[in-house]
DOTI-155547 format. One line per field, with one value per residue: x, y, z of N, C-alpha, C, O in turn. Coordinates in steps of 0.2 Angstrom, whole numbers, plus 2048, in hexadecimal, padded with zeros to 3 digits. Example, Ala and Ser with C-alpha at 12.3 -4.5 7.8 and 13.67 -1.06 7.14 Angstrom:
BEGIN
n.X <- [842, 840]
n.Y <- [7E4, 7F5]
n.Z <- [827, 823]
ca.X <- [83E, 844]
ca.Y <- [7EA, 7FB]
ca.Z <- [827, 824]
c.X <- [842, 840]
c.Y <- [7F0, 800]
c.Z <- [827, 827]
o.X <- [847, 843]
o.Y <- [7EF, 806]
o.Z <- [82A, 828]
END
This chain:
BEGIN
n.X <- [73A, 731, 735, 733, 72F, 72B, 722, 71E, 710, 709, 700, 6EF, 6E1, 6D4, 6C1, 6B5, 6B2, 6AE, 6B5, 6C4, 6D0, 6E0, 6E7, 6F3, 6FA, 700, 70E, 711, 71D, 723, 732, 739, 731, 727, 717, 70A, 6FF, 6F8, 6F9, 6FB, 6FD, 704, 708, 714, 713, 71E, 721, 72F, 735, 742, 747, 742, 740, 73D, 732, 733, 725, 720, 72B, 726, 71A, 71C, 723, 71C, 71E, 72A, 732, 73D, 746, 752, 757, 752, 75C, 75C, 750, 748, 742, 73F, 72D, 721, 712, 706, 6FD, 6FA, 6EF, 6EE, 6E6, 6ED, 6EA, 6EC, 6FA, 707, 716, 714, 708, 6FC, 6F5, 6EB, 6EE, 6E6, 6E6, 6E2, 6DD, 6E0, 6D8, 6DA, 6E2, 6E7, 6F1, 700, 705, 6FB, 6FB, 706, 708, 6FC, 703, 70B, 70D, 70F, 717, 71F, 71C, 728, 726, 729, 726, 725, 725, 71C, 715, 70C, 710, 706, 70A, 708, 70C, 711, 713, 70A, 704, 70C, 713, 719, 724, 724, 732, 73A, 741, 73C, 738, 730, 731, 729, 724, 71A, 70F, 709, 6FD, 6F6, 6F1, 6EB, 6E0, 6DB, 6D6, 6CD, 6C4, 6BC, 6BC, 6B7, 6BC, 6C0, 6C5, 6C7, 6C8, 6CD, 6C4, 6C4, 6B6, 6B3, 6B7, 6B3, 6A4, 6A6, 6A8, 69C, 693, 698, 695, 687, 685, 686, 67F, 684, 685, 68D, 69A, 6A5, 6A5, 6A5, 6B2, 6B9, 6B4, 6B9, 6C8, 6CA, 6C7, 6D2, 6DC, 6DB, 6DC, 6EA, 6F0, 6EA, 6DD, 6D6, 6D9]
n.Y <- [4CB, 4CB, 4C1, 4C4, 4BE, 4C0, 4B7, 4B7, 4AE, 4AC, 4B5, 4BC, 4BF, 4C5, 4C2, 4C4, 4D2, 4E3, 4ED, 4EB, 4E1, 4DA, 4CB, 4C8, 4BA, 4B5, 4AF, 4B1, 4AF, 4AC, 4AA, 4AA, 4A3, 4AC, 4AE, 4B7, 4C1, 4CB, 4D2, 4E2, 4E7, 4F0, 4F4, 4F9, 4FA, 4F9, 4FD, 4F5, 4FB, 4FA, 4ED, 4E2, 4DE, 4E8, 4E9, 4F0, 4F3, 4F7, 4FE, 50A, 50E, 50F, 51C, 526, 526, 524, 52C, 52D, 51E, 51F, 526, 51E, 518, 521, 525, 519, 514, 50E, 50F, 515, 509, 507, 506, 4FC, 4F1, 4E5, 4DB, 4D0, 4BF, 4B8, 4AF, 4A0, 49D, 49C, 4A3, 4A4, 4AF, 4BB, 4CA, 4D8, 4E0, 4EF, 4F4, 4FE, 505, 511, 51C, 528, 526, 520, 513, 50A, 510, 50B, 4FD, 4F9, 4FC, 4F2, 4E3, 4D6, 4C9, 4CC, 4D7, 4E0, 4DF, 4E7, 4E3, 4EE, 4ED, 4F1, 4F6, 4F0, 4E6, 4D9, 4D1, 4C4, 4BD, 4B6, 4C1, 4C9, 4D3, 4DB, 4E7, 4E9, 4F2, 4EE, 4EC, 4F7, 4F1, 4E5, 4DD, 4D6, 4CE, 4CC, 4C6, 4CC, 4C5, 4CB, 4C8, 4C4, 4D0, 4D4, 4CA, 4CF, 4DB, 4D8, 4D2, 4DB, 4E6, 4E2, 4E0, 4EE, 4FD, 50B, 51D, 52D, 53D, 54E, 558, 563, 55F, 551, 557, 560, 554, 54D, 556, 557, 549, 54A, 554, 54C, 540, 534, 525, 51D, 51E, 518, 51B, 527, 52C, 526, 52D, 539, 537, 532, 53E, 546, 540, 541, 54F, 550, 549, 54C, 54A, 53A, 532]
n.Z <- [45A, 44B, 43B, 42C, 41A, 40B, 3FC, 3ED, 3E5, 3DB, 3CD, 3CA, 3BF, 3C8, 3C5, 3CB, 3D1, 3D5, 3CE, 3C3, 3C9, 3CD, 3D5, 3DF, 3E4, 3F3, 3FE, 40F, 41B, 42A, 432, 43F, 449, 450, 456, 44C, 44D, 444, 434, 42F, 41F, 412, 402, 3F6, 3E5, 3D6, 3C5, 3BC, 3AE, 3A8, 3A8, 39D, 38B, 37D, 36E, 35F, 35B, 368, 36D, 365, 369, 378, 377, 37B, 389, 38C, 383, 375, 36E, 36E, 37B, 385, 38E, 396, 39A, 39E, 3AB, 3BC, 3C1, 3CB, 3CC, 3D4, 3E4, 3F0, 3FF, 40C, 418, 421, 42A, 43A, 43B, 43E, 439, 42B, 41E, 411, 405, 3FE, 3F4, 3F0, 3E0, 3DA, 3C8, 3BB, 3AA, 3A6, 39D, 3A2, 3AB, 3AD, 3AE, 3A9, 39C, 39A, 39A, 390, 385, 384, 37A, 37D, 388, 398, 3A7, 3B0, 3C2, 3D3, 3E3, 3F1, 402, 410, 422, 42F, 43D, 448, 456, 460, 470, 480, 488, 483, 478, 46A, 45F, 450, 442, 430, 428, 41B, 413, 40E, 400, 3F0, 3E1, 3D1, 3BF, 3B6, 3AE, 39D, 396, 3A3, 3A8, 39C, 39B, 3A6, 3A3, 397, 39D, 3A4, 39D, 38F, 37E, 37D, 383, 38E, 38D, 397, 396, 397, 39C, 393, 387, 385, 385, 377, 36F, 370, 36C, 35E, 35A, 35A, 351, 345, 345, 34A, 34D, 358, 365, 360, 351, 353, 357, 34B, 33F, 343, 344, 336, 331, 335, 331, 321, 321, 324, 31B, 30F, 304, 300, 2F1]
ca.X <- [738, 732, 73A, 72F, 731, 725, 723, 719, 711, 705, 6FB, 6E9, 6DA, 6CE, 6BD, 6B1, 6B2, 6AA, 6BA, 6C9, 6D4, 6E5, 6E7, 6FA, 6FA, 705, 70F, 714, 722, 727, 738, 73C, 72D, 723, 710, 709, 6F8, 6F5, 6FE, 6F7, 701, 705, 70B, 714, 715, 721, 723, 736, 735, 749, 747, 740, 742, 736, 732, 732, 71D, 721, 72C, 724, 714, 71E, 726, 719, 720, 731, 736, 73F, 74A, 75B, 756, 750, 760, 75B, 749, 745, 744, 73A, 728, 71A, 70C, 6FE, 6FF, 6F4, 6F0, 6EA, 6E7, 6F0, 6E8, 6F2, 6FE, 70D, 719, 712, 701, 6FB, 6EF, 6EB, 6F1, 6E3, 6EA, 6DD, 6E2, 6DB, 6DA, 6DA, 6E9, 6EC, 6F4, 706, 705, 6F6, 6FC, 70E, 705, 6F9, 709, 710, 70A, 710, 71E, 71D, 71C, 72B, 725, 72D, 721, 728, 720, 71C, 70E, 70D, 70E, 705, 70B, 705, 710, 710, 712, 705, 702, 711, 712, 720, 723, 725, 738, 738, 746, 739, 734, 730, 732, 727, 725, 712, 70C, 705, 6F8, 6F2, 6EE, 6E6, 6DB, 6D5, 6D2, 6C7, 6BE, 6B8, 6BA, 6B6, 6BD, 6C1, 6C7, 6C5, 6CE, 6C8, 6C4, 6C3, 6B2, 6B2, 6B9, 6AC, 69F, 6A6, 6A6, 693, 690, 69A, 691, 680, 683, 687, 67B, 689, 682, 691, 6A0, 6A9, 6A4, 6A5, 6B9, 6BB, 6B4, 6BE, 6CF, 6CB, 6C9, 6D8, 6E2, 6DA, 6DF, 6F2, 6F4, 6E7, 6D7, 6DA, 6D6]
ca.Y <- [4CE, 4C6, 4C1, 4C3, 4BC, 4C1, 4B5, 4B7, 4A7, 4AC, 4BB, 4B8, 4C4, 4C5, 4C1, 4C5, 4D6, 4E8, 4EF, 4E7, 4DF, 4D5, 4C7, 4C6, 4B4, 4B8, 4AC, 4B3, 4AB, 4AF, 4A5, 4AB, 4A1, 4B1, 4AF, 4BB, 4C1, 4CE, 4D5, 4E8, 4E7, 4F5, 4F4, 4FF, 4F6, 4FD, 4F9, 4F7, 4F8, 4F8, 4E5, 4E0, 4E1, 4EA, 4E7, 4F6, 4F6, 4F7, 506, 510, 50F, 512, 522, 52C, 527, 524, 52E, 529, 517, 521, 529, 51A, 517, 526, 526, 514, 512, 50B, 513, 512, 508, 506, 503, 4F5, 4F0, 4DE, 4D9, 4C9, 4BE, 4B6, 4A6, 49E, 499, 49E, 4A2, 4A8, 4B4, 4C0, 4D1, 4DA, 4E8, 4F5, 4F7, 504, 506, 518, 51E, 52D, 522, 51E, 50B, 507, 510, 507, 4F4, 4F7, 4FB, 4EC, 4DE, 4CF, 4C8, 4CC, 4DD, 4DF, 4E1, 4E4, 4E6, 4F1, 4EA, 4F4, 4F4, 4EE, 4DD, 4D8, 4CD, 4C1, 4B9, 4B4, 4C5, 4CE, 4D7, 4DF, 4EB, 4EC, 4F4, 4EA, 4EF, 4F7, 4ED, 4DF, 4DC, 4D1, 4D1, 4C8, 4C8, 4CA, 4C2, 4D0, 4C3, 4C4, 4D5, 4D5, 4C7, 4D2, 4E1, 4D6, 4D1, 4E0, 4ED, 4DD, 4E3, 4F5, 501, 512, 525, 531, 543, 555, 559, 567, 559, 54F, 55B, 560, 54D, 54B, 55B, 554, 543, 54B, 557, 548, 53C, 52E, 51E, 51C, 522, 515, 51E, 531, 52B, 523, 531, 53E, 534, 533, 546, 548, 53B, 544, 556, 54F, 546, 54E, 545, 534, 531]
ca.Z <- [454, 444, 437, 425, 414, 406, 3F6, 3E8, 3E2, 3D4, 3CC, 3C6, 3BF, 3CB, 3C2, 3CF, 3D5, 3D3, 3C9, 3C2, 3CE, 3CD, 3DC, 3E0, 3E8, 3F8, 405, 413, 41F, 430, 434, 445, 44C, 453, 454, 448, 44E, 43D, 431, 429, 419, 40E, 3FC, 3EF, 3E0, 3D1, 3BE, 3BA, 3A6, 3A5, 3A8, 399, 386, 379, 368, 35B, 35D, 36F, 36E, 363, 36E, 37E, 375, 380, 390, 38C, 37E, 36F, 371, 372, 382, 38A, 393, 39D, 39E, 39F, 3B3, 3C0, 3C2, 3D0, 3C9, 3DA, 3EB, 3F3, 406, 40D, 41F, 421, 42F, 43E, 43B, 440, 434, 423, 41B, 409, 407, 3F7, 3F5, 3EA, 3DE, 3D4, 3C2, 3B6, 3A4, 3A5, 39B, 3A4, 3B0, 3AA, 3B2, 3A6, 395, 397, 39A, 38B, 380, 383, 376, 380, 38B, 39F, 3AA, 3B7, 3C8, 3D8, 3E7, 3F6, 407, 418, 424, 436, 43F, 44D, 459, 466, 473, 487, 48B, 480, 471, 466, 459, 44C, 43A, 42B, 426, 415, 40F, 40B, 3F9, 3EC, 3D9, 3CD, 3B9, 3B6, 3A4, 39A, 396, 3A8, 3A7, 395, 39E, 3AB, 39F, 393, 3A0, 3A6, 396, 38A, 377, 37E, 389, 38E, 38E, 39A, 393, 399, 39A, 38C, 381, 385, 382, 370, 36D, 36F, 367, 358, 358, 359, 34C, 341, 347, 34A, 352, 35E, 366, 35B, 34B, 353, 356, 346, 33B, 345, 341, 330, 330, 339, 32C, 31C, 322, 325, 315, 30B, 300, 2FC, 2EB]
c.X <- [738, 735, 736, 734, 72A, 727, 71D, 717, 70D, 702, 6F5, 6E6, 6D6, 6C6, 6B7, 6B1, 6AF, 6B0, 6C0, 6CE, 6D9, 6E6, 6EE, 6F9, 6FF, 707, 714, 71A, 725, 72C, 73A, 736, 727, 71C, 70E, 701, 6F5, 6FB, 6F8, 6FD, 702, 70A, 70D, 716, 719, 722, 72A, 737, 73C, 749, 743, 742, 73C, 738, 731, 72C, 71E, 724, 729, 71D, 716, 722, 723, 71C, 727, 737, 738, 745, 750, 75A, 754, 756, 760, 755, 745, 746, 73D, 734, 723, 715, 705, 703, 6F8, 6F6, 6EC, 6ED, 6E8, 6ED, 6ED, 6F3, 704, 710, 718, 70B, 702, 6F5, 6F0, 6EB, 6ED, 6E6, 6E5, 6E1, 6DA, 6DD, 6DA, 6E2, 6EB, 6F0, 6FA, 707, 702, 6F9, 702, 70A, 700, 6FE, 70C, 70C, 70D, 718, 71B, 71E, 721, 72A, 729, 728, 726, 722, 721, 715, 711, 70C, 70C, 706, 707, 709, 70E, 70E, 70D, 706, 70A, 710, 719, 71D, 725, 72C, 736, 73C, 741, 735, 734, 72F, 72E, 725, 71F, 711, 708, 6FD, 6F3, 6ED, 6E8, 6E0, 6D6, 6D2, 6CC, 6C2, 6B8, 6B6, 6BB, 6B8, 6BC, 6C3, 6C3, 6CA, 6CB, 6CA, 6C2, 6BC, 6AE, 6B4, 6B2, 6A5, 69F, 6A6, 6A0, 691, 693, 696, 68A, 680, 684, 684, 67F, 687, 686, 696, 6A5, 6AA, 6A5, 6AE, 6BC, 6BA, 6B8, 6C5, 6CF, 6CB, 6CE, 6DD, 6E1, 6DE, 6E7, 6F4, 6EF, 6E2, 6DB, 6D6, 6D3]
c.Y <- [4CA, 4C8, 4BE, 4C1, 4BC, 4BD, 4B5, 4B0, 4A8, 4B4, 4BA, 4BD, 4C0, 4C7, 4C4, 4CC, 4DE, 4EB, 4EA, 4E6, 4D9, 4D0, 4C6, 4BF, 4B5, 4B2, 4B0, 4B0, 4AE, 4A9, 4A5, 4A6, 4A4, 4AF, 4B5, 4BB, 4C5, 4D3, 4DC, 4E9, 4EC, 4F2, 4F9, 4FB, 4FA, 4F9, 4FB, 4F5, 4F7, 4F1, 4E2, 4E3, 4E3, 4E9, 4EF, 4F9, 4F7, 4FF, 50B, 513, 511, 519, 527, 52C, 526, 528, 52A, 522, 51A, 523, 524, 518, 51C, 526, 520, 512, 510, 511, 511, 510, 509, 506, 4FF, 4F3, 4EA, 4DE, 4D2, 4C6, 4BA, 4AF, 4A5, 49B, 49D, 49F, 4A5, 4A9, 4B9, 4C7, 4D3, 4E0, 4EA, 4F5, 4FC, 503, 50D, 51A, 524, 52C, 51D, 516, 507, 508, 50D, 500, 4F4, 4F8, 4F6, 4E6, 4D6, 4CE, 4CA, 4D5, 4DC, 4E2, 4E1, 4E9, 4E7, 4F1, 4F0, 4F3, 4F4, 4E7, 4DE, 4D4, 4CB, 4BD, 4B8, 4BB, 4CC, 4D0, 4DC, 4E2, 4EB, 4EE, 4F0, 4EE, 4F0, 4F5, 4E6, 4E0, 4D7, 4D3, 4CB, 4CA, 4C6, 4CA, 4C9, 4CC, 4C4, 4CB, 4D7, 4D0, 4CB, 4D8, 4DE, 4D5, 4D7, 4E5, 4E6, 4E2, 4EB, 4F6, 508, 517, 529, 539, 548, 554, 55D, 563, 555, 551, 55D, 559, 54B, 54F, 558, 54D, 545, 54D, 551, 541, 535, 529, 51E, 520, 51F, 519, 525, 530, 52A, 528, 538, 53D, 535, 53A, 547, 546, 53F, 54B, 556, 54D, 548, 549, 53F, 533, 52A]
c.Z <- [44E, 440, 431, 41F, 410, 400, 3F3, 3E4, 3DC, 3D3, 3C8, 3C6, 3C3, 3C7, 3C4, 3D3, 3D2, 3CE, 3C9, 3C8, 3CD, 3D4, 3DC, 3E6, 3EB, 3FB, 408, 418, 425, 431, 43C, 44B, 452, 451, 451, 448, 447, 43C, 42B, 424, 414, 407, 3F9, 3EA, 3D8, 3CB, 3BD, 3B3, 3A3, 3A5, 3A6, 392, 383, 372, 365, 35C, 362, 370, 36B, 367, 376, 37D, 37B, 386, 390, 388, 378, 372, 372, 376, 385, 38F, 398, 3A0, 39F, 3A8, 3B6, 3C2, 3C7, 3CB, 3CE, 3E1, 3EC, 3FB, 406, 414, 41F, 428, 434, 43B, 43F, 43C, 42E, 423, 414, 40A, 3FF, 3F9, 3EE, 3E6, 3D8, 3CF, 3BF, 3AF, 3A0, 3A3, 39C, 3A8, 3AB, 3AA, 3A9, 39E, 393, 397, 393, 386, 380, 37F, 379, 387, 394, 3A0, 3B1, 3BC, 3CD, 3DE, 3EE, 3FC, 40B, 41B, 42C, 437, 445, 450, 460, 469, 47B, 48B, 489, 479, 470, 461, 456, 445, 436, 425, 41E, 410, 40C, 406, 3F5, 3E4, 3D5, 3C4, 3B7, 3AE, 3A2, 39A, 39C, 3A9, 3A2, 397, 3A0, 3A8, 39B, 396, 3A2, 3A1, 391, 382, 377, 383, 38B, 38F, 392, 398, 397, 398, 393, 387, 37F, 382, 379, 36C, 36B, 36D, 35D, 355, 358, 353, 345, 33F, 347, 350, 358, 35E, 361, 355, 34C, 353, 34F, 340, 33E, 343, 339, 32E, 32F, 331, 326, 31B, 322, 31F, 30F, 307, 2FE, 2F6, 2E9]
o.X <- [73C, 737, 735, 73A, 725, 72C, 718, 71C, 70F, 701, 6F7, 6E6, 6D4, 6C5, 6B4, 6B1, 6AE, 6AE, 6C1, 6D0, 6D7, 6E5, 6EF, 6F7, 704, 702, 71A, 715, 728, 72A, 73C, 738, 724, 71B, 710, 6FE, 6EF, 6FE, 6F4, 702, 6FC, 70F, 709, 71B, 715, 723, 72C, 738, 73D, 74E, 740, 744, 737, 73E, 72F, 72B, 71B, 721, 729, 71C, 713, 723, 727, 71C, 72A, 73D, 735, 747, 755, 760, 756, 754, 763, 753, 73F, 74A, 738, 735, 721, 713, 700, 709, 6F2, 6FC, 6E8, 6F2, 6E3, 6EE, 6F2, 6EF, 706, 70D, 71D, 708, 707, 6F1, 6F5, 6EA, 6EE, 6E8, 6E5, 6E7, 6D4, 6E3, 6DB, 6E6, 6F0, 6F3, 6FA, 70A, 704, 6F9, 705, 709, 701, 6FD, 711, 707, 70C, 71C, 715, 720, 71F, 72C, 72E, 726, 729, 71D, 726, 710, 716, 709, 70E, 703, 704, 70A, 708, 709, 70C, 70B, 70C, 70B, 71E, 718, 72A, 72B, 732, 73D, 743, 730, 738, 72E, 731, 725, 71D, 713, 704, 6F8, 6ED, 6E7, 6E4, 6DA, 6D0, 6CC, 6C7, 6BC, 6B2, 6B0, 6C0, 6B4, 6BA, 6C5, 6BD, 6CF, 6C5, 6CF, 6BE, 6BA, 6AA, 6B1, 6AE, 6A2, 69A, 6A4, 69F, 68C, 68F, 695, 687, 67C, 682, 686, 67C, 687, 683, 699, 6A9, 6B0, 6A7, 6B1, 6C2, 6BF, 6BB, 6C9, 6D4, 6CF, 6D1, 6E0, 6E6, 6E1, 6EB, 6FA, 6F2, 6E3, 6E0, 6D0, 6D1]
o.Y <- [4C6, 4CD, 4B8, 4C2, 4B9, 4BD, 4B4, 4AD, 4A5, 4B8, 4B8, 4C0, 4BA, 4CD, 4C7, 4CB, 4DE, 4EA, 4E6, 4EC, 4D4, 4D4, 4C1, 4C0, 4B5, 4AE, 4B2, 4AF, 4B3, 4A4, 4A0, 4A7, 4A2, 4AD, 4BA, 4B7, 4C3, 4D6, 4DB, 4EB, 4ED, 4EE, 4FE, 4F8, 4FE, 4F3, 500, 4EF, 4F4, 4EF, 4DE, 4E8, 4E2, 4E9, 4F3, 4FF, 4FD, 503, 511, 519, 515, 51C, 52B, 532, 529, 528, 524, 522, 518, 522, 525, 517, 51B, 527, 520, 50E, 511, 517, 50C, 514, 50C, 506, 4FE, 4F3, 4E8, 4E1, 4CE, 4CA, 4BA, 4AB, 4A9, 497, 4A0, 49C, 4A9, 4A7, 4BB, 4C9, 4D0, 4E5, 4E6, 4F5, 4FD, 501, 50E, 51B, 526, 531, 519, 513, 503, 504, 50D, 4FE, 4EF, 4F3, 4F6, 4E3, 4D1, 4D2, 4C9, 4D9, 4D9, 4E7, 4DD, 4EF, 4E2, 4F4, 4F3, 4F0, 4F6, 4E3, 4E2, 4D0, 4CE, 4B7, 4B9, 4BB, 4D1, 4CD, 4E0, 4DF, 4ED, 4ED, 4EC, 4F2, 4ED, 4F6, 4E3, 4E3, 4D2, 4D8, 4C5, 4D0, 4C0, 4CE, 4CC, 4CE, 4C4, 4CC, 4DB, 4D1, 4CC, 4DA, 4E2, 4D5, 4D7, 4E8, 4E5, 4E7, 4EF, 4F2, 50A, 516, 52A, 53C, 547, 550, 55B, 565, 555, 54E, 55C, 559, 548, 54E, 558, 54C, 540, 54B, 553, 53D, 531, 52A, 51E, 523, 523, 51B, 529, 534, 52C, 52A, 53C, 541, 538, 53C, 548, 54A, 542, 54D, 55A, 54E, 546, 543, 53F, 533, 529]
o.Z <- [44D, 43E, 430, 41F, 411, 3FD, 3F6, 3E1, 3D7, 3D8, 3C2, 3CB, 3C3, 3C7, 3C0, 3D9, 3CC, 3C8, 3CE, 3CA, 3CB, 3DA, 3D9, 3EC, 3E8, 3FC, 406, 41C, 424, 431, 43F, 451, 457, 44B, 454, 445, 445, 43F, 427, 426, 412, 408, 3F8, 3EB, 3D5, 3CB, 3BE, 3B1, 39E, 3A1, 3A9, 392, 385, 370, 369, 35D, 363, 374, 36E, 369, 379, 382, 37E, 389, 395, 389, 377, 378, 375, 378, 38B, 395, 39D, 3A6, 3A1, 3AA, 3B4, 3C3, 3C6, 3C7, 3CC, 3E2, 3E9, 3FD, 401, 417, 41D, 42D, 433, 439, 443, 438, 42C, 427, 412, 40D, 3FC, 3FF, 3E8, 3E9, 3D2, 3D0, 3C0, 3AD, 39A, 3A7, 399, 3AA, 3A7, 3A5, 3A6, 39A, 38D, 391, 38F, 382, 37C, 383, 375, 388, 396, 39B, 3B5, 3BD, 3CD, 3DE, 3EF, 3FC, 40B, 419, 42E, 434, 449, 44E, 464, 466, 47B, 48F, 48C, 476, 474, 45E, 459, 443, 438, 421, 41B, 40B, 407, 406, 3F6, 3E2, 3D5, 3C2, 3B6, 3AA, 3A6, 39D, 39B, 3AA, 3A2, 395, 39F, 3A9, 39A, 394, 3A2, 3A1, 38F, 380, 373, 387, 38A, 391, 390, 398, 39B, 393, 390, 381, 37A, 37E, 375, 367, 366, 36B, 358, 34F, 355, 34F, 340, 33B, 343, 356, 35E, 35A, 35E, 353, 347, 34E, 34E, 33D, 339, 340, 336, 32A, 329, 32E, 325, 317, 31F, 31D, 30A, 307, 2FB, 2F7, 2E4]
END
């Protein structure tokens, strides 16, 4: 039987990909002496928001996710960020490999909304591993499952996530809208001959603020 141990060495932004990815630099150790032919690795990544402190500004932004601060003792619970997979090639002893993790700026995804609301510091993560280990020995091939108790923790700097998003969405982000809402925005922009979506949103926000507070003198 193999005896595996997972270590996270670093997390970096991948700059040359079709979509935003973080690369988790991993080391996998096998301590029983078995020769590993390959590992089909699966990973569940969870955010553990209760493991960090928050500023007043962050609490205000994150109220949409966790409610008012008085309720955070009940609502600040671990939640799923994403899943990732990797195929680890054969080794004996230890091997280093990259675990690519796809990221999104879609605010409909709780993890993206949570990370965007952080002004700095770290994102507490726990990686839960599973998958299949293929071994190669004197009697032929063997197949084992990666036990569910294998996990690793990492405190991902918010700056690394921002570096990734700034590279793929320089100076901005995006919000997914229903088709009917988008069609209404198109009509509003066209009716006022507004040159950009930025100005379209600015006009709508100004009108909403004026309606709520009254005309500004």
